[in-house]
C-alpha positions in Angstrom: 24.8 15.3 104.4 25.4 12.5 101.9 23.8 11.8 98.4 23.8 9.5 96.1 24.2 10.2 92.9 22.5 7.9 89.9 24.2 8.7 86.6 22.8 8.3 83.1 25.0 8.6 80.1 24.1 10.5 76.9 25.6 8.1 74.4 24.3 10.1 71.2 23.2 13.6 69.9 19.4 12.3 70.0 19.9 11.6 73.4 19.7 8.3 74.8 21.0 7.4 77.8 22.2 4.4 79.3 23.0 3.7 83.3 26.3 4.9 84.8 27.9 3.9 88.1 26.1 5.0 91.4 28.4 7.0 93.1 28.2 9.1 96.9 29.3 12.4 97.7 29.2 14.0 100.8 29.0 18.0 101.5 27.6 19.9 104.2 25.3 21.6 102.5 23.0 21.3 99.5 25.2 23.7 97.4 28.3 21.8 98.2 26.5 18.3 97.2 26.3 19.6 93.6 30.3 20.8 94.0 31.4 17.9 95.1 29.1 16.0 92.1 30.7 18.6 89.3 34.3 17.7 90.8 33.6 14.0 90.5 32.3 13.6 87.6 35.1 15.5 85.8 37.9 13.7 87.3 35.8 10.7 85.5 36.1 13.0 82.4 32.5 13.2 82.0 30.8 16.9 81.8 27.4 17.3 83.4 24.1 17.7 81.3 21.8 18.1 83.9 21.3 17.4 87.4 18.2 17.0 89.7 17.3 16.0 93.1 15.2 13.3 94.1 13.6 11.9 97.3 16.1 9.1 97.4 19.4 11.3 95.5 20.7 13.0 92.7 20.6 12.5 89.1 22.8 13.2 86.8 22.5 13.5 83.0 26.4 13.4 81.7 28.3 13.3 78.1 31.4 11.5 78.0 34.7 13.8 77.1 36.6 12.9 74.2 
């Protein structure tokens, strides 16, 4: 299964988020999709704060790692 991931980057402690790039993850299970999402975002230098399933895919809020 595949899922489109919409990313929002938290840029301040107040929680203001800016849209980030969309990408697709693929796995055989829903848990696998979440794992693939975490791996991809870690490779991009980001830390996951929250993930939600939506009717159109996954929504992730992330922080850039220093």
